[in-house]
N, CA, C, O and CB atoms as a CASP TS submission, in Angstrom:
PFRMAT TS
TARGET T0000
AUTHOR 0000-0000-0000
METHOD Language model
MODEL 1
PARENT N/A
ATOM      1  N   MET     1     116.902 127.089  64.243  1.00  0.00           N
ATOM      2  CA  MET     1     115.851 125.753  64.346  1.00  0.00           C
ATOM      3  C   MET     1     115.298 125.938  65.431  1.00  0.00           C
ATOM      4  O   MET     1     114.219 126.526  65.488  1.00  0.00           O
ATOM      5  CB  MET     1     116.408 124.264  64.361  1.00  0.00           C
ATOM      6  N   ALA     2     115.925 125.472  66.515  1.00  0.00           N
ATOM      7  CA  ALA     2     115.623 124.881  68.457  1.00  0.00           C
ATOM      8  C   ALA     2     114.709 126.052  68.646  1.00  0.00           C
ATOM      9  O   ALA     2     113.740 125.935  69.396  1.00  0.00           O
ATOM     10  CB  ALA     2     117.335 124.912  69.978  1.00  0.00           C
ATOM     11  N   ALA     3     115.071 127.724  67.708  1.00  0.00           N
ATOM     12  CA  ALA     3     114.387 128.618  68.560  1.00  0.00           C
ATOM     13  C   ALA     3     113.162 128.877  68.446  1.00  0.00           C
ATOM     14  O   ALA     3     112.369 129.364  69.252  1.00  0.00           O
ATOM     15  CB  ALA     3     114.848 129.640  68.572  1.00  0.00           C
ATOM     16  N   GLY     4     112.967 128.314  66.763  1.00  0.00           N
ATOM     17  CA  GLY     4     111.860 128.456  66.072  1.00  0.00           C
ATOM     18  C   GLY     4     110.671 127.293  66.707  1.00  0.00           C
ATOM     19  O   GLY     4     109.485 127.586  66.854  1.00  0.00           O
ATOM     20  N   VAL     5     111.440 125.526  67.138  1.00  0.00           N
ATOM     21  CA  VAL     5     110.725 124.539  67.302  1.00  0.00           C
ATOM     22  C   VAL     5     110.612 124.749  68.703  1.00  0.00           C
ATOM     23  O   VAL     5     109.805 123.905  69.091  1.00  0.00           O
ATOM     24  CB  VAL     5     111.207 123.291  66.791  1.00  0.00           C
ATOM     25  N   GLU     6     111.125 125.658  69.979  1.00  0.00           N
ATOM     26  CA  GLU     6     110.212 126.131  71.006  1.00  0.00           C
ATOM     27  C   GLU     6     109.786 126.995  70.424  1.00  0.00           C
ATOM     28  O   GLU     6     109.499 126.377  69.399  1.00  0.00           O
ATOM     29  CB  GLU     6     110.602 126.498  72.246  1.00  0.00           C
ATOM     30  N   SER     7     109.364 128.420  70.152  1.00  0.00           N
ATOM     31  CA  SER     7     108.100 128.955  69.660  1.00  0.00           C
ATOM     32  C   SER     7     107.094 128.308  69.379  1.00  0.00           C
ATOM     33  O   SER     7     105.971 128.620  69.776  1.00  0.00           O
ATOM     34  CB  SER     7     108.199 129.528  68.742  1.00  0.00           C
ATOM     35  N   ILE     8     107.444 126.939  68.384  1.00  0.00           N
ATOM     36  CA  ILE     8     105.709 126.637  68.739  1.00  0.00           C
ATOM     37  C   ILE     8     105.358 126.041  69.207  1.00  0.00           C
ATOM     38  O   ILE     8     104.145 125.948  69.016  1.00  0.00           O
ATOM     39  CB  ILE     8     104.871 126.388  68.146  1.00  0.00           C
ATOM     40  N   ARG     9     105.885 125.163  70.134  1.00  0.00           N
ATOM     41  CA  ARG     9     105.790 124.694  71.359  1.00  0.00           C
ATOM     42  C   ARG     9     104.962 125.445  72.126  1.00  0.00           C
ATOM     43  O   ARG     9     103.803 125.160  72.426  1.00  0.00           O
ATOM     44  CB  ARG     9     106.928 124.570  71.907  1.00  0.00           C
ATOM     45  N   ILE    10     105.478 126.256  72.389  1.00  0.00           N
ATOM     46  CA  ILE    10     105.309 127.186  73.203  1.00  0.00           C
ATOM     47  C   ILE    10     103.712 128.034  72.545  1.00  0.00           C
ATOM     48  O   ILE    10     103.040 128.742  73.295  1.00  0.00           O
ATOM     49  CB  ILE    10     106.835 128.079  73.238  1.00  0.00           C
ATOM     50  N   LYS    11     103.363 127.818  71.234  1.00  0.00           N
ATOM     51  CA  LYS    11     102.265 128.607  70.255  1.00  0.00           C
ATOM     52  C   LYS    11     101.229 127.220  70.877  1.00  0.00           C
ATOM     53  O   LYS    11     100.556 127.435  71.885  1.00  0.00           O
ATOM     54  CB  LYS    11     102.706 128.816  67.998  1.00  0.00           C
ATOM     55  N   GLN    12     101.177 125.928  70.250  1.00  0.00           N
ATOM     56  CA  GLN    12     100.612 125.208  70.832  1.00  0.00           C
ATOM     57  C   GLN    12     100.543 124.788  71.957  1.00  0.00           C
ATOM     58  O   GLN    12      99.569 124.040  72.035  1.00  0.00           O
ATOM     59  CB  GLN    12     100.657 124.679  70.445  1.00  0.00           C
ATOM     60  N   ALA    13     101.472 124.939  73.603  1.00  0.00           N
ATOM     61  CA  ALA    13     100.405 125.100  74.446  1.00  0.00           C
ATOM     62  C   ALA    13      99.990 125.873  75.252  1.00  0.00           C
ATOM     63  O   ALA    13      99.700 125.983  76.443  1.00  0.00           O
ATOM     64  CB  ALA    13     100.327 124.477  74.930  1.00  0.00           C
ATOM     65  N   ALA    14     100.032 126.523  74.096  1.00  0.00           N
ATOM     66  CA  ALA    14      98.458 128.449  74.818  1.00  0.00           C
ATOM     67  C   ALA    14      98.330 128.175  74.315  1.00  0.00           C
ATOM     68  O   ALA    14      99.177 127.299  74.492  1.00  0.00           O
ATOM     69  CB  ALA    14      98.083 130.207  75.104  1.00  0.00           C
ATOM     70  N   ARG    15      97.613 127.735  72.781  1.00  0.00           N
ATOM     71  CA  ARG    15      96.507 127.166  71.777  1.00  0.00           C
ATOM     72  C   ARG    15      95.770 125.853  73.480  1.00  0.00           C
ATOM     73  O   ARG    15      94.655 125.718  73.984  1.00  0.00           O
ATOM     74  CB  ARG    15      97.610 126.024  69.682  1.00  0.00           C
ATOM     75  N   LEU    16      96.770 125.383  73.688  1.00  0.00           N
ATOM     76  CA  LEU    16      96.177 123.901  73.946  1.00  0.00           C
ATOM     77  C   LEU    16      95.079 124.952  75.914  1.00  0.00           C
ATOM     78  O   LEU    16      94.094 124.998  76.650  1.00  0.00           O
ATOM     79  CB  LEU    16      98.291 121.977  74.340  1.00  0.00           C
ATOM     80  N   GLU    17      95.987 125.303  75.685  1.00  0.00           N
ATOM     81  CA  GLU    17      95.254 126.432  77.443  1.00  0.00           C
ATOM     82  C   GLU    17      93.506 126.936  77.122  1.00  0.00           C
ATOM     83  O   GLU    17      92.513 126.791  77.835  1.00  0.00           O
ATOM     84  CB  GLU    17      96.511 128.728  77.679  1.00  0.00           C
ATOM     85  N   ALA    18      93.657 127.557  75.774  1.00  0.00           N
ATOM     86  CA  ALA    18      92.544 128.719  75.475  1.00  0.00           C
ATOM     87  C   ALA    18      91.505 127.382  75.183  1.00  0.00           C
ATOM     88  O   ALA    18      90.291 127.564  75.275  1.00  0.00           O
ATOM     89  CB  ALA    18      92.904 130.112  73.892  1.00  0.00           C
ATOM     90  N   ALA    19      91.886 126.429  74.931  1.00  0.00           N
ATOM     91  CA  ALA    19      91.515 125.432  74.402  1.00  0.00           C
ATOM     92  C   ALA    19      90.079 124.910  75.699  1.00  0.00           C
ATOM     93  O   ALA    19      88.869 125.060  75.868  1.00  0.00           O
ATOM     94  CB  ALA    19      92.994 124.425  74.122  1.00  0.00           C
ATOM     95  N   GLN    20      91.527 124.108  76.469  1.00  0.00           N
ATOM     96  CA  GLN    20      89.986 123.647  77.868  1.00  0.00           C
ATOM     97  C   GLN    20      90.196 124.653  78.467  1.00  0.00           C
ATOM     98  O   GLN    20      90.183 124.164  79.596  1.00  0.00           O
ATOM     99  CB  GLN    20      89.978 122.132  79.187  1.00  0.00           C
ATOM    100  N   GLN    21      90.586 126.820  78.798  1.00  0.00           N
ATOM    101  CA  GLN    21      89.533 127.110  79.282  1.00  0.00           C
ATOM    102  C   GLN    21      88.629 126.841  78.770  1.00  0.00           C
ATOM    103  O   GLN    21      87.897 126.077  79.400  1.00  0.00           O
ATOM    104  CB  GLN    21      89.434 127.991  79.517  1.00  0.00           C
ATOM    105  N   ALA    22      88.053 127.379  77.082  1.00  0.00           N
ATOM    106  CA  ALA    22      87.023 127.724  76.193  1.00  0.00           C
ATOM    107  C   ALA    22      86.681 126.504  76.571  1.00  0.00           C
ATOM    108  O   ALA    22      87.556 126.804  77.384  1.00  0.00           O
ATOM    109  CB  ALA    22      87.178 128.176  74.682  1.00  0.00           C
ATOM    110  N   THR    23      86.249 125.254  76.864  1.00  0.00           N
ATOM    111  CA  THR    23      85.925 123.763  77.144  1.00  0.00           C
ATOM    112  C   THR    23      85.280 123.563  78.740  1.00  0.00           C
ATOM    113  O   THR    23      84.339 122.811  78.995  1.00  0.00           O
ATOM    114  CB  THR    23      87.444 122.826  76.962  1.00  0.00           C
ATOM    115  N   ALA    24      86.051 124.461  79.805  1.00  0.00           N
ATOM    116  CA  ALA    24      85.529 124.140  80.336  1.00  0.00           C
ATOM    117  C   ALA    24      84.305 125.684  80.988  1.00  0.00           C
ATOM    118  O   ALA    24      83.559 125.728  81.966  1.00  0.00           O
ATOM    119  CB  ALA    24      86.493 123.303  80.983  1.00  0.00           C
ATOM    120  N   GLU    25      84.504 126.368  80.278  1.00  0.00           N
ATOM    121  CA  GLU    25      83.511 128.205  80.497  1.00  0.00           C
ATOM    122  C   GLU    25      82.286 126.912  79.289  1.00  0.00           C
ATOM    123  O   GLU    25      81.212 127.322  79.728  1.00  0.00           O
ATOM    124  CB  GLU    25      84.738 130.804  79.215  1.00  0.00           C
ATOM    125  N   ILE    26      82.112 126.449  78.846  1.00  0.00           N
ATOM    126  CA  ILE    26      81.385 125.533  77.853  1.00  0.00           C
ATOM    127  C   ILE    26      80.514 124.224  78.356  1.00  0.00           C
ATOM    128  O   ILE    26      79.467 123.730  77.938  1.00  0.00           O
ATOM    129  CB  ILE    26      82.469 125.004  76.927  1.00  0.00           C
ATOM    130  N   ASP    27      81.223 123.950  79.213  1.00  0.00           N
ATOM    131  CA  ASP    27      80.298 123.063  80.398  1.00  0.00           C
ATOM    132  C   ASP    27      79.924 124.231  80.589  1.00  0.00           C
ATOM    133  O   ASP    27      79.319 124.906  79.755  1.00  0.00           O
ATOM    134  CB  ASP    27      80.881 122.082  81.791  1.00  0.00           C
ATOM    135  N   ASP    28      80.451 124.820  82.424  1.00  0.00           N
ATOM    136  CA  ASP    28      79.515 125.335  82.665  1.00  0.00           C
ATOM    137  C   ASP    28      78.196 126.162  82.270  1.00  0.00           C
ATOM    138  O   ASP    28      77.113 126.275  82.845  1.00  0.00           O
ATOM    139  CB  ASP    28      79.932 125.581  83.071  1.00  0.00           C
ATOM    140  N   ILE    29      78.672 126.673  81.125  1.00  0.00           N
ATOM    141  CA  ILE    29      76.562 127.365  80.427  1.00  0.00           C
ATOM    142  C   ILE    29      75.769 126.371  80.189  1.00  0.00           C
ATOM    143  O   ILE    29      74.553 126.562  80.215  1.00  0.00           O
ATOM    144  CB  ILE    29      76.294 128.267  78.617  1.00  0.00           C
ATOM    145  N   ALA    30      76.429 124.805  79.841  1.00  0.00           N
ATOM    146  CA  ALA    30      75.561 124.419  79.817  1.00  0.00           C
ATOM    147  C   ALA    30      74.677 123.464  80.600  1.00  0.00           C
ATOM    148  O   ALA    30      73.552 123.043  80.331  1.00  0.00           O
ATOM    149  CB  ALA    30      75.736 124.307  79.097  1.00  0.00           C
ATOM    150  N   ALA    31      75.540 123.207  81.729  1.00  0.00           N
ATOM    151  CA  ALA    31      75.468 122.865  82.489  1.00  0.00           C
ATOM    152  C   ALA    31      74.244 123.766  83.711  1.00  0.00           C
ATOM    153  O   ALA    31      73.805 123.333  84.776  1.00  0.00           O
ATOM    154  CB  ALA    31      76.732 122.673  82.543  1.00  0.00           C
ATOM    155  N   LYS    32      74.061 124.670  83.256  1.00  0.00           N
ATOM    156  CA  LYS    32      73.250 126.181  83.462  1.00  0.00           C
ATOM    157  C   LYS    32      72.179 125.681  83.012  1.00  0.00           C
ATOM    158  O   LYS    32      71.213 125.330  83.689  1.00  0.00           O
ATOM    159  CB  LYS    32      73.705 127.651  82.643  1.00  0.00           C
ATOM    160  N   VAL    33      72.323 125.607  81.554  1.00  0.00           N
ATOM    161  CA  VAL    33      70.768 125.622  80.611  1.00  0.00           C
ATOM    162  C   VAL    33      70.253 124.108  81.471  1.00  0.00           C
ATOM    163  O   VAL    33      69.117 124.066  81.944  1.00  0.00           O
ATOM    164  CB  VAL    33      70.988 125.387  78.234  1.00  0.00           C
ATOM    165  N   ARG    34      71.244 122.861  81.612  1.00  0.00           N
ATOM    166  CA  ARG    34      70.323 122.147  81.400  1.00  0.00           C
ATOM    167  C   ARG    34      69.316 122.455  82.940  1.00  0.00           C
ATOM    168  O   ARG    34      68.108 122.275  82.790  1.00  0.00           O
ATOM    169  CB  ARG    34      70.946 120.623  81.031  1.00  0.00           C
ATOM    170  N   GLY    35      69.717 122.831  84.135  1.00  0.00           N
ATOM    171  CA  GLY    35      69.665 123.111  85.321  1.00  0.00           C
ATOM    172  C   GLY    35      68.487 124.187  85.264  1.00  0.00           C
ATOM    173  O   GLY    35      67.316 123.902  85.513  1.00  0.00           O
ATOM    174  N   SER    36      68.877 125.289  84.953  1.00  0.00           N
ATOM    175  CA  SER    36      67.114 125.896  84.761  1.00  0.00           C
ATOM    176  C   SER    36      66.125 125.659  83.711  1.00  0.00           C
ATOM    177  O   SER    36      64.963 126.061  83.780  1.00  0.00           O
ATOM    178  CB  SER    36      67.045 127.338  84.624  1.00  0.00           C
ATOM    179  N   GLY    37      66.853 124.675  82.269  1.00  0.00           N
ATOM    180  CA  GLY    37      65.186 123.641  82.138  1.00  0.00           C
ATOM    181  C   GLY    37      64.507 123.469  82.576  1.00  0.00           C
ATOM    182  O   GLY    37      63.335 123.847  82.570  1.00  0.00           O
ATOM    183  N   ARG    38      65.649 122.156  83.646  1.00  0.00           N
ATOM    184  CA  ARG    38      65.080 121.035  84.732  1.00  0.00           C
ATOM    185  C   ARG    38      64.251 121.771  85.555  1.00  0.00           C
ATOM    186  O   ARG    38      63.173 121.218  85.774  1.00  0.00           O
ATOM    187  CB  ARG    38      66.207 120.253  85.688  1.00  0.00           C
ATOM    188  N   ASP    39      64.501 123.384  86.343  1.00  0.00           N
ATOM    189  CA  ASP    39      63.314 123.791  86.946  1.00  0.00           C
ATOM    190  C   ASP    39      62.536 123.831  86.503  1.00  0.00           C
ATOM    191  O   ASP    39      61.522 123.263  86.910  1.00  0.00           O
ATOM    192  CB  ASP    39      63.181 124.580  87.372  1.00  0.00           C
ATOM    193  N   ARG    40      62.606 124.711  85.144  1.00  0.00           N
ATOM    194  CA  ARG    40      60.918 125.460  84.632  1.00  0.00           C
ATOM    195  C   ARG    40      60.626 124.167  84.030  1.00  0.00           C
ATOM    196  O   ARG    40      60.576 124.407  82.823  1.00  0.00           O
ATOM    197  CB  ARG    40      60.766 127.090  83.267  1.00  0.00           C
ATOM    198  N   ARG    41      60.486 123.372  84.147  1.00  0.00           N
ATOM    199  CA  ARG    41      59.656 120.956  83.731  1.00  0.00           C
ATOM    200  C   ARG    41      59.304 121.576  85.316  1.00  0.00           C
ATOM    201  O   ARG    41      58.478 122.463  85.535  1.00  0.00           O
ATOM    202  CB  ARG    41      61.456 118.397  83.433  1.00  0.00           C
ATOM    203  N   GLU    42      59.754 121.203  85.874  1.00  0.00           N
ATOM    204  CA  GLU    42      59.405 120.684  87.420  1.00  0.00           C
ATOM    205  C   GLU    42      58.092 121.772  88.006  1.00  0.00           C
ATOM    206  O   GLU    42      56.996 121.470  88.479  1.00  0.00           O
ATOM    207  CB  GLU    42      61.075 120.866  88.600  1.00  0.00           C
ATOM    208  N   ARG    43      58.926 123.602  87.665  1.00  0.00           N
ATOM    209  CA  ARG    43      57.653 123.786  88.309  1.00  0.00           C
ATOM    210  C   ARG    43      56.578 123.449  87.835  1.00  0.00           C
ATOM    211  O   ARG    43      55.713 123.251  88.689  1.00  0.00           O
ATOM    212  CB  ARG    43      57.436 124.828  88.567  1.00  0.00           C
ATOM    213  N   GLY    44      56.254 123.292  86.727  1.00  0.00           N
ATOM    214  CA  GLY    44      54.106 123.289  85.797  1.00  0.00           C
ATOM    215  C   GLY    44      53.965 124.391  85.218  1.00  0.00           C
ATOM    216  O   GLY    44      54.525 125.484  85.297  1.00  0.00           O
ATOM    217  N   PRO    45      52.753 123.765  84.340  1.00  0.00           N
ATOM    218  CA  PRO    45      51.703 125.210  84.440  1.00  0.00           C
ATOM    219  C   PRO    45      50.966 126.134  85.499  1.00  0.00           C
ATOM    220  O   PRO    45      50.300 125.666  86.422  1.00  0.00           O
ATOM    221  CB  PRO    45      50.667 124.926  83.870  1.00  0.00           C
ATOM    222  N   GLY    46      51.170 127.646  85.253  1.00  0.00           N
ATOM    223  CA  GLY    46      50.888 127.943  85.887  1.00  0.00           C
ATOM    224  C   GLY    46      51.979 128.494  87.002  1.00  0.00           C
ATOM    225  O   GLY    46      51.665 129.558  87.536  1.00  0.00           O
ATOM    226  N   GLU    47      53.403 127.802  87.471  1.00  0.00           N
ATOM    227  CA  GLU    47      54.235 128.014  87.925  1.00  0.00           C
ATOM    228  C   GLU    47      55.617 130.062  87.607  1.00  0.00           C
ATOM    229  O   GLU    47      56.312 130.918  88.156  1.00  0.00           O
ATOM    230  CB  GLU    47      54.541 126.508  87.533  1.00  0.00           C
ATOM    231  N   GLY    48      54.886 129.418  85.985  1.00  0.00           N
ATOM    232  CA  GLY    48      55.950 130.558  85.838  1.00  0.00           C
ATOM    233  C   GLY    48      56.385 128.719  84.579  1.00  0.00           C
ATOM    234  O   GLY    48      57.081 129.369  83.799  1.00  0.00           O
ATOM    235  N   GLY    49      56.426 127.797  84.202  1.00  0.00           N
ATOM    236  CA  GLY    49      57.382 126.869  84.006  1.00  0.00           C
ATOM    237  C   GLY    49      56.516 126.401  83.038  1.00  0.00           C
ATOM    238  O   GLY    49      56.572 126.967  81.946  1.00  0.00           O
ATOM    239  N   GLY    50      55.741 125.512  83.181  1.00  0.00           N
ATOM    240  CA  GLY    50      54.652 125.958  81.452  1.00  0.00           C
ATOM    241  C   GLY    50      55.340 124.403  81.730  1.00  0.00           C
ATOM    242  O   GLY    50      56.071 124.473  80.742  1.00  0.00           O
ATOM    243  N   GLY    51      55.633 123.215  82.240  1.00  0.00           N
ATOM    244  CA  GLY    51      55.075 121.675  82.718  1.00  0.00           C
ATOM    245  C   GLY    51      56.892 121.614  81.440  1.00  0.00           C
ATOM    246  O   GLY    51      57.852 122.382  81.378  1.00  0.00           O
ATOM    247  N   ASP    52      56.581 120.424  80.739  1.00  0.00           N
ATOM    248  CA  ASP    52      57.849 119.906  80.056  1.00  0.00           C
ATOM    249  C   ASP    52      57.385 119.838  78.207  1.00  0.00           C
ATOM    250  O   ASP    52      57.299 119.179  77.171  1.00  0.00           O
ATOM    251  CB  ASP    52      58.289 118.098  80.857  1.00  0.00           C
ATOM    252  N   ARG    53      57.202 121.184  78.947  1.00  0.00           N
ATOM    253  CA  ARG    53      56.870 121.313  76.576  1.00  0.00           C
ATOM    254  C   ARG    53      57.476 121.834  75.928  1.00  0.00           C
ATOM    255  O   ARG    53      57.919 122.961  76.152  1.00  0.00           O
ATOM    256  CB  ARG    53      55.683 122.066  75.726  1.00  0.00           C
ATOM    257  N   ARG    54      57.719 121.028  74.717  1.00  0.00           N
ATOM    258  CA  ARG    54      58.495 121.348  73.559  1.00  0.00           C
ATOM    259  C   ARG    54      57.733 121.284  72.112  1.00  0.00           C
ATOM    260  O   ARG    54      56.987 120.650  71.365  1.00  0.00           O
ATOM    261  CB  ARG    54      59.661 120.396  73.571  1.00  0.00           C
ATOM    262  N   ASP    55      58.672 122.666  72.360  1.00  0.00           N
ATOM    263  CA  ASP    55      58.050 123.256  70.806  1.00  0.00           C
ATOM    264  C   ASP    55      58.034 121.904  69.798  1.00  0.00           C
ATOM    265  O   ASP    55      57.645 122.006  68.635  1.00  0.00           O
ATOM    266  CB  ASP    55      59.276 124.672  69.974  1.00  0.00           C
TER
END
């Protein structure tokens, strides 16, 4: 029984670690997307940015 409980704890720890890693990766991608969007708006029309256009 104790071995089963320990196995579950190990699996839960692995899932938690994977979830935290995925969250960090998503946050990194979101920061890049937000940054690139800001860069495009700052360049403005005619400079490859299009200004602050919202469709």
